[in-house]
C-alpha positions as CSV (number, residue, x, y, z in Angstrom):
1,M,0.0,0.0,0.0
2,D,1.1,3.6,-0.7
3,L,2.7,5.1,2.4
4,K,1.2,8.5,1.6
5,K,-2.3,7.1,1.8
6,L,-1.4,5.3,5.0
7,R,-0.1,8.5,6.6
8,L,-3.4,10.3,5.7
9,L,-5.3,7.4,7.1
10,F,-3.5,7.4,10.5
11,Q,-3.2,11.2,10.7
12,K,-6.7,11.5,12.2
13,S,-6.3,8.7,14.6
14,E,-2.8,9.8,15.9
15,E,-2.7,9.5,19.7
16,N,-2.7,12.9,21.4
17,P,-1.4,14.9,18.4
18,V,0.6,17.9,19.5
19,S,-0.5,21.3,18.3
20,V,2.7,23.3,18.4
21,K,1.5,26.6,16.8
22,H,0.8,28.3,20.1
23,P,2.0,26.3,23.1
24,F,5.5,25.6,21.8
25,L,6.2,29.0,20.3
26,S,5.3,31.3,23.1
27,P,4.2,29.2,26.2
28,S,3.2,31.1,29.2
29,N,3.9,29.7,32.7
30,D,0.6,27.9,32.9
31,E,0.9,26.5,29.3
32,Y,4.5,25.4,30.1
33,D,3.2,23.5,33.2
34,K,0.6,21.8,31.1
35,L,3.2,20.7,28.5
36,I,5.3,19.3,31.4
37,Q,2.2,17.4,32.7
38,D,1.5,16.1,29.1
39,L,5.0,14.8,28.9
40,K,4.7,13.1,32.2
41,D,1.5,11.4,31.1
42,R,3.2,10.3,27.9
43,F,6.1,8.8,29.9
44,D,3.6,7.0,32.1
45,R,1.9,5.4,29.1
46,G,5.1,4.7,27.2
47,N,7.3,3.4,30.0
48,G,9.6,6.5,30.0
49,E,9.6,7.4,26.3
50,T,7.4,9.1,23.7
51,I,7.6,10.4,20.2
52,Y,6.6,14.0,19.4
53,H,5.7,15.1,15.9
54,I,6.4,18.8,15.6
55,K,4.4,20.4,12.7
56,G,2.0,23.2,11.9
57,E,-1.6,23.2,13.1
58,Q,-4.2,21.1,11.2
59,D,-7.5,22.9,11.7
60,G,-8.9,22.7,8.2
61,T,-6.2,25.0,6.8
62,T,-2.5,24.2,6.8
63,K,-0.3,26.6,8.6
64,P,3.3,25.4,8.1
65,L,6.0,26.3,10.5
66,S,8.8,28.6,9.2
67,R,12.4,27.5,9.9
68,E,12.7,30.1,12.7
69,D,9.5,29.0,14.4
70,Y,10.4,25.4,14.0
71,D,13.8,25.9,15.7
72,V,12.0,27.7,18.6
73,C,9.6,24.7,18.9
74,V,12.5,22.3,19.0
75,A,14.2,24.3,21.7
76,T,11.0,24.3,23.7
77,L,10.8,20.5,23.4
78,K,14.4,20.0,24.5
79,S,13.8,22.2,27.6
80,L,10.7,20.1,28.4
81,A,12.8,16.9,28.1
82,A,15.5,18.5,30.4
83,T,12.9,19.0,33.2
84,R,12.3,15.2,33.2
85,D,16.0,14.3,32.9
86,A,15.4,12.9,29.4
87,D,17.2,13.0,26.1
88,C,15.6,14.5,23.0
89,V,16.8,12.9,19.7
90,V,15.7,13.8,16.2
91,L,14.4,10.9,14.2
92,R,13.5,12.6,11.0
93,E,13.2,16.1,9.7
94,E,11.5,17.6,6.7
95,I,12.9,21.1,5.9
96,T,11.4,22.7,2.9
97,K,10.4,26.2,1.7
98,K,6.8,25.4,2.3
99,G,7.4,24.6,6.0
100,C,9.3,22.4,8.5
101,S,8.3,19.4,10.5
102,G,10.0,16.6,12.4
103,H,9.7,13.5,14.7
104,F,11.6,13.5,18.0
105,L,12.2,10.7,20.4
106,V,12.2,11.8,24.1
107,R,13.5,9.1,26.4
108,C,14.2,9.2,30.1
109,K,17.6,8.3,31.4
110,A,17.1,5.1,33.4
111,D,18.8,4.3,36.7
112,E,21.9,2.1,36.6
113,L,19.8,-0.8,38.0
114,D,16.7,-0.3,35.9
115,F,15.8,-0.5,32.2
116,V,12.7,-1.0,30.0
117,E,12.4,-4.5,28.6
118,I,10.9,-5.4,25.2
119,R,10.4,-9.1,24.4
120,V,10.5,-10.1,20.7
121,A,9.7,-13.7,19.7
122,V,11.8,-14.8,16.7
123,V,10.0,-17.4,14.6
124,G,10.1,-18.8,11.0
125,N,10.9,-21.9,9.1
126,V,14.1,-23.9,9.6
127,D,17.1,-22.4,7.8
128,A,15.4,-19.0,7.5
129,G,18.4,-17.4,9.2
130,K,16.9,-16.6,12.7
131,S,20.0,-17.4,14.8
132,T,22.3,-15.8,12.3
133,L,20.4,-12.5,12.3
134,L,20.4,-12.4,16.1
135,G,24.1,-13.1,16.2
136,V,24.7,-10.2,13.8
137,L,22.4,-7.8,15.7
138,T,23.7,-8.6,19.2
139,H,27.4,-8.9,18.4
140,G,27.7,-6.2,15.7
141,E,29.7,-8.5,13.3
142,L,28.5,-9.6,9.9
143,D,28.2,-13.2,8.9
144,N,30.6,-14.8,6.5
145,G,27.9,-16.6,4.6
146,R,28.6,-20.0,6.3
147,G,26.9,-19.4,9.7
148,T,29.7,-18.1,11.9
149,A,27.4,-15.5,13.5
150,R,25.0,-18.1,14.8
151,L,27.7,-20.2,16.5
152,K,28.0,-17.4,19.2
153,L,24.4,-18.1,20.3
154,F,24.2,-22.0,20.3
155,R,24.3,-23.7,23.7
156,H,24.2,-27.4,22.8
157,K,26.7,-29.5,20.8
158,H,24.1,-30.9,18.5
159,E,22.9,-27.3,17.7
160,I,26.5,-26.5,16.6
161,E,26.7,-29.6,14.5
162,T,23.4,-29.3,12.7
163,G,23.1,-25.5,12.8
164,R,19.5,-25.7,14.0
165,T,18.0,-24.3,17.3
166,S,16.3,-26.9,19.4
167,S,15.6,-25.0,22.6
168,V,14.3,-21.6,23.7
169,G,17.2,-19.2,23.6
170,N,17.5,-15.6,24.9
171,D,19.7,-12.9,23.5
172,I,19.6,-9.2,24.3
173,L,20.3,-5.9,22.5
174,G,20.6,-2.8,24.6
175,F,19.9,0.9,23.6
176,D,20.9,4.0,25.7
177,S,18.7,7.1,26.1
178,K,19.9,8.5,22.8
179,G,19.2,5.3,20.8
180,N,22.8,4.1,20.5
181,I,23.6,0.4,20.8
182,V,25.5,-0.5,24.0
183,N,26.4,-4.1,23.1
184,K,30.2,-4.3,23.3
185,P,31.5,-7.9,22.8
186,V,34.7,-8.8,24.6
187,Q,36.6,-11.7,22.9
188,G,33.4,-12.7,21.2
189,S,31.2,-12.9,24.3
190,L,28.7,-10.4,25.8
191,D,28.6,-9.2,29.4
192,W,24.9,-9.0,30.1
193,T,25.4,-7.1,33.3
194,K,27.3,-4.3,31.6
195,I,24.8,-4.1,28.8
196,C,21.9,-3.7,31.3
197,E,23.8,-1.1,33.4
198,N,24.5,1.1,30.4
199,A,21.1,0.5,28.6
200,T,17.9,2.4,29.0
201,K,16.0,-0.1,26.9
202,V,16.8,-3.8,26.4
203,V,15.3,-5.8,23.6
204,T,15.1,-9.5,24.5
205,F,15.0,-11.8,21.5
206,I,13.3,-15.2,22.3
207,D,15.0,-17.4,19.7
208,L,12.6,-20.2,18.9
209,A,13.0,-23.4,16.9
210,G,11.9,-23.5,13.3
211,H,11.9,-27.3,12.8
212,E,8.5,-29.1,12.8
213,K,9.5,-31.6,15.5
214,Y,10.3,-28.7,17.9
215,L,6.8,-27.1,17.5
216,K,5.9,-27.9,21.1
217,T,9.0,-25.9,22.2
218,T,8.0,-23.0,20.0
219,V,4.5,-22.9,21.3
220,F,5.8,-22.9,24.9
221,G,8.1,-19.9,24.0
222,M,5.2,-18.0,22.5
223,T,2.8,-18.6,25.4
224,G,5.1,-18.9,28.4
225,H,7.5,-16.0,27.7
226,A,4.8,-13.4,27.0
227,P,6.4,-11.7,24.0
228,D,5.4,-8.1,23.1
229,F,6.1,-8.6,19.4
230,T,6.8,-11.3,16.9
231,M,9.5,-11.2,14.3
232,L,8.7,-13.6,11.5
233,M,11.7,-14.7,9.4
234,V,11.4,-15.6,5.7
235,G,14.3,-16.7,3.5
236,A,14.2,-14.8,0.3
237,N,15.6,-17.8,-1.6
238,M,13.1,-20.3,-0.1
239,G,9.9,-18.3,0.1
240,I,7.0,-19.2,2.3
241,V,7.5,-22.9,3.1
242,G,7.4,-25.3,6.0
243,M,6.4,-23.9,9.3
244,T,6.1,-20.3,8.2
245,K,2.3,-20.4,8.0
246,E,2.1,-22.4,11.3
247,H,4.1,-19.8,13.1
248,L,2.1,-16.9,11.6
249,G,-1.2,-18.6,12.6
250,L,0.1,-19.0,16.1
251,T,1.0,-15.4,16.3
252,L,-2.4,-14.2,15.0
253,S,-4.3,-16.5,17.4
254,L,-2.4,-14.9,20.4
255,H,-3.0,-11.4,19.0
256,I,0.6,-10.4,19.0
257,P,1.8,-7.6,16.6
258,I,4.0,-9.0,14.0
259,F,6.7,-7.7,11.6
260,V,8.5,-9.7,8.9
261,V,12.2,-9.8,8.1
262,V,13.1,-11.3,4.6
263,T,16.7,-12.5,4.9
264,K,19.3,-13.7,2.4
265,I,18.5,-11.0,-0.2
266,D,22.1,-11.0,-1.2
267,M,21.9,-14.6,-2.6
268,A,18.4,-14.6,-4.0
269,P,17.9,-13.8,-7.7
270,P,15.8,-10.7,-8.3
271,N,12.9,-12.7,-9.8
272,I,12.8,-15.1,-6.8
273,L,12.9,-12.2,-4.3
274,K,10.1,-10.4,-6.2
275,E,8.0,-13.6,-6.2
276,T,8.6,-14.2,-2.4
277,L,7.5,-10.6,-1.6
278,R,4.4,-11.0,-3.8
279,L,3.3,-14.2,-2.1
280,L,4.1,-12.8,1.4
281,M,2.0,-9.6,0.8
282,K,-0.8,-11.7,-0.6
283,M,-0.8,-13.9,2.5
284,L,-0.7,-10.9,4.9
285,K,-3.7,-9.3,3.0
286,S,-5.7,-12.5,3.0
287,P,-9.0,-12.6,5.1
288,G,-7.3,-14.8,7.7
289,C,-4.6,-12.2,8.4
290,R,-6.1,-8.9,7.5
291,K,-2.8,-7.0,7.8
292,T,-1.6,-4.0,5.9
293,P,2.0,-4.9,4.7
294,I,4.5,-2.0,4.3
295,L,7.9,-2.5,2.6
296,I,10.4,-0.5,4.7
297,K,12.8,1.3,2.3
298,N,14.1,4.3,4.3
299,H,14.2,5.9,7.7
300,D,11.0,7.8,7.2
301,D,9.1,4.5,6.7
302,V,10.7,3.2,9.9
303,V,9.4,6.1,12.0
304,F,5.9,6.0,10.5
305,S,5.6,2.2,11.0
306,A,7.0,2.3,14.5
307,T,4.6,5.1,15.7
308,N,1.6,3.2,14.3
309,F,2.7,-0.4,14.9
310,T,0.7,-0.9,18.1
311,T,-2.6,-0.9,16.2
312,E,-1.9,-4.5,15.2
313,T,-3.0,-3.6,11.7
314,L,0.3,-2.6,10.1
315,C,2.9,-5.3,9.3
316,P,6.3,-3.8,8.4
317,I,8.5,-5.9,6.0
318,F,12.3,-5.6,6.1
319,Q,14.6,-6.9,3.5
320,V,18.1,-7.6,5.0
321,S,21.3,-9.4,4.4
322,N,23.4,-10.8,7.2
323,V,26.5,-10.9,4.9
324,S,26.5,-7.5,3.3
325,G,24.6,-5.7,6.1
326,E,22.1,-4.2,3.7
327,N,19.1,-2.5,5.6
328,L,20.3,-3.8,9.0
329,D,20.4,-0.2,10.2
330,L,16.7,0.2,9.4
331,L,15.9,-2.9,11.5
332,R,18.0,-1.6,14.4
333,S,16.2,1.7,14.3
334,F,12.8,0.0,14.3
335,L,13.7,-2.1,17.3
336,N,14.9,1.0,19.1
337,L,11.5,2.6,18.7
338,L,9.4,-0.3,19.9
339,S,7.5,0.2,23.1
340,A,6.3,-2.4,25.7
341,R,2.7,-3.5,25.4
342,M,2.2,-5.2,28.8
343,P,1.1,-2.7,31.5
344,A,2.9,-2.8,34.8
345,H,-0.1,-2.4,37.2
346,V,2.5,-1.7,40.0
347,N,-0.3,-0.9,42.5
348,D,-2.0,-4.3,42.1
349,P,-1.1,-7.3,44.2
350,A,2.0,-9.1,42.9
351,E,1.7,-12.0,40.5
352,F,4.6,-13.9,39.0
353,Q,4.5,-16.9,36.7
354,I,7.3,-19.5,36.7
355,D,8.8,-20.6,33.4
356,D,11.8,-22.6,34.6
357,T,13.5,-23.8,37.8
358,Y,17.1,-24.3,38.7
359,S,19.4,-25.5,41.5
360,V,22.5,-23.3,41.7
361,P,25.4,-24.5,43.8
362,G,26.0,-22.0,46.7
363,V,22.7,-20.2,46.1
364,G,20.0,-22.8,46.3
365,T,16.7,-23.0,44.4
366,V,16.2,-20.4,41.7
367,V,13.0,-19.8,39.6
368,S,12.7,-17.6,36.5
369,G,9.7,-16.2,34.7
370,T,7.6,-13.1,34.1
371,A,6.0,-10.7,36.6
372,L,2.5,-10.2,35.3
373,R,1.5,-7.4,37.7
374,G,2.4,-5.6,40.9
375,C,5.9,-5.1,42.4
376,I,8.1,-7.7,44.1
377,K,11.0,-6.6,46.4
378,L,13.8,-8.3,48.3
379,N,12.6,-10.2,51.4
380,D,9.0,-10.1,50.3
381,T,6.8,-13.0,51.4
382,L,4.7,-14.6,48.7
383,L,2.6,-17.7,48.2
384,L,4.0,-20.4,46.0
385,G,1.8,-23.0,44.3
386,P,-0.2,-24.9,43.6
387,D,1.6,-28.0,44.8
388,P,0.4,-31.6,44.0
389,V,-2.5,-31.3,46.4
390,G,-3.5,-27.8,45.3
391,Q,-2.0,-25.9,48.3
392,F,0.0,-22.6,48.3
393,V,2.9,-22.3,50.7
394,P,4.6,-19.1,51.9
395,I,8.1,-18.4,50.6
396,T,10.6,-15.6,51.0
397,V,12.6,-13.9,48.2
398,K,16.3,-14.0,49.0
399,S,17.7,-12.3,45.9
400,I,16.5,-10.9,42.5
401,H,18.3,-10.8,39.1
402,R,17.2,-9.3,35.8
403,K,19.3,-10.4,32.8
404,R,22.0,-11.6,35.3
405,M,22.1,-8.2,37.0
406,P,21.2,-8.0,40.7
407,V,18.3,-5.6,41.4
408,K,16.1,-4.7,44.4
409,E,12.7,-5.0,42.8
410,V,10.8,-6.3,39.8
411,R,7.6,-4.7,38.4
412,G,4.9,-6.0,36.2
413,G,5.9,-6.8,32.6
414,Q,9.5,-7.6,33.5
415,T,11.3,-10.9,33.4
416,A,13.5,-11.9,36.4
417,S,14.9,-14.8,38.4
418,F,14.5,-15.3,42.2
419,A,16.5,-17.2,44.7
420,L,14.1,-18.7,47.3
421,K,14.8,-19.5,50.9
422,K,14.4,-23.1,52.1
423,V,12.6,-24.4,49.0
424,K,13.5,-27.7,47.4
425,K,13.7,-27.8,43.6
426,S,11.8,-31.1,43.6
427,L,8.8,-29.3,44.8
428,L,8.8,-26.8,41.9
429,R,7.6,-27.2,38.3
430,K,6.8,-25.0,35.4
431,G,3.4,-23.3,35.5
432,M,3.4,-22.6,39.2
433,V,2.9,-19.0,40.4
434,M,4.1,-16.7,43.2
435,V,1.4,-14.3,44.3
436,A,0.7,-11.8,47.0
437,P,-1.0,-13.3,50.1
438,S,-3.8,-10.7,49.8
439,L,-5.0,-12.6,46.6
440,N,-6.0,-15.7,48.6
441,P,-5.3,-18.0,45.6
442,V,-7.4,-21.2,45.1
443,A,-6.3,-24.1,42.8
444,C,-8.7,-25.6,40.3
445,W,-8.7,-29.3,39.3
446,E,-10.7,-28.9,36.1
447,F,-12.5,-26.4,34.0
448,E,-14.9,-26.3,31.1
449,G,-14.2,-24.4,27.8
450,E,-15.1,-24.3,24.2
451,I,-12.5,-25.3,21.5
452,L,-12.9,-24.2,17.9
453,V,-10.9,-26.5,15.6
454,L,-10.0,-24.7,12.4
455,H,-8.3,-27.6,10.7
456,H,-7.3,-31.2,11.7
457,P,-6.1,-34.1,9.5
458,T,-8.0,-36.8,11.3
459,T,-11.5,-37.6,12.7
460,I,-12.5,-35.7,15.9
461,Q,-14.9,-37.5,18.2
462,V,-16.0,-37.6,21.8
463,R,-13.1,-38.4,24.2
464,Y,-10.7,-37.0,21.7
465,Q,-7.6,-35.6,23.4
466,A,-5.3,-32.7,22.2
467,M,-2.4,-30.8,23.6
468,G,-3.3,-27.4,25.1
469,S,-1.0,-24.6,26.1
470,S,-1.8,-21.6,28.4
471,K,1.2,-19.5,29.4
472,S,3.7,-21.9,31.0
473,I,1.2,-24.7,31.4
474,C,0.6,-27.7,29.1
475,W,-2.3,-30.0,29.5
476,K,-4.5,-32.5,27.6
477,P,-8.1,-31.4,27.2
478,T,-10.6,-34.1,26.7
479,E,-13.6,-33.7,24.3
480,V,-16.7,-34.3,26.3
481,T,-19.3,-33.3,23.8
482,C,-18.9,-32.6,20.1
483,A,-21.3,-30.1,18.5
484,S,-20.2,-31.0,14.9
485,C,-17.8,-33.9,14.6
486,F,-16.4,-34.4,11.2
487,S,-13.7,-36.2,9.2
488,N,-11.1,-34.4,7.2
489,S,-9.7,-36.6,4.4
């Protein structure tokens, strides 16, 4: 779709558009206080960052800003950012004789032990280049065309031998308050603690398996790790094959915003690349997806798509090469502008879901997962459960780590790991929760629900069992009644 038409379409629905004709040019004390309050409200909604669009008023007649007035508006915006200890960075500017306009990123400087976390699930068919792209993004070194970049991420011997991911991997990319990348590899490895100390925003990539036999692992990563966005990888030379449609359908069913990265454009013939893009855009526009695909070609497209991406309607498409580095800067800029979707609800009672358990020598039992709401601090007493008999037992938080960095508290929407006092690992399992005692949790042994089966290759009858996933829990629901049993041949 033409970007000019899309910009006109979203212009009316832009959240809190800023009219800078009067307030930014000559703000009185009261008007200046209102602008400060507006910035504070934007920070509260955007987890410490927001994007301002400085332009002329749109009240039926266009009143463009002159260069002199535009410079005054920019100076006002920078002074507003300074009152909140934030940096103001220009994203794009349009300076013409007819008028001036620009987009500016205003981002708070985070404390040394705090940062905003964005989780991006990376899916796609096997051999689409998922791990290779993450190796290039996180380590800042291009691939040699034979997969050296992905070797920095693999954790198992069989992954190195086959070149295929079989487990849920996590990789991080840090940005400071000015949007600069803070990843600095030392002898080929990254120090997560230093990255988190220097970063204001950390993008966590959830590297999922692309092979069909690891689909259960991929489903667990998509449901249990609560990603904010999904990055669908498509090989330009292979097209839409294998598990690509399965992963796309899974993302759509979970209502997660998705963007597409077409890799290996350096080795795909022009006609093959053109056909892959045609089929991709056709699939995204289909009634089952109902997306508006946008081919990202320049930095203006990045800013426009990032500011309107949370509508779940747009689907940006990037064309990159891990060998030549083509368009990787556009993808990095887009990742820098993404904002978290999960609200913190810091005033609500704490709730934490457990994704994995460990036994660390010298530390004891450690659990990791995602805080769904509330705030958990050191030495807090929470209820852990349910155990095999459906009970919840009180436990005490001994220490907290975020991305291997010790912290004093965790808020809703953040992932963390906790060391627990006097708790045996054998009593823990994935899917358990830690909640505030005020919630008085009660375990359920069974529940009733309706299941809509879109497609199944065999006959579905009463007593049919399937595999279900809900966050970190996997179970086998049993078909009790069947409204319309059928056979698919």
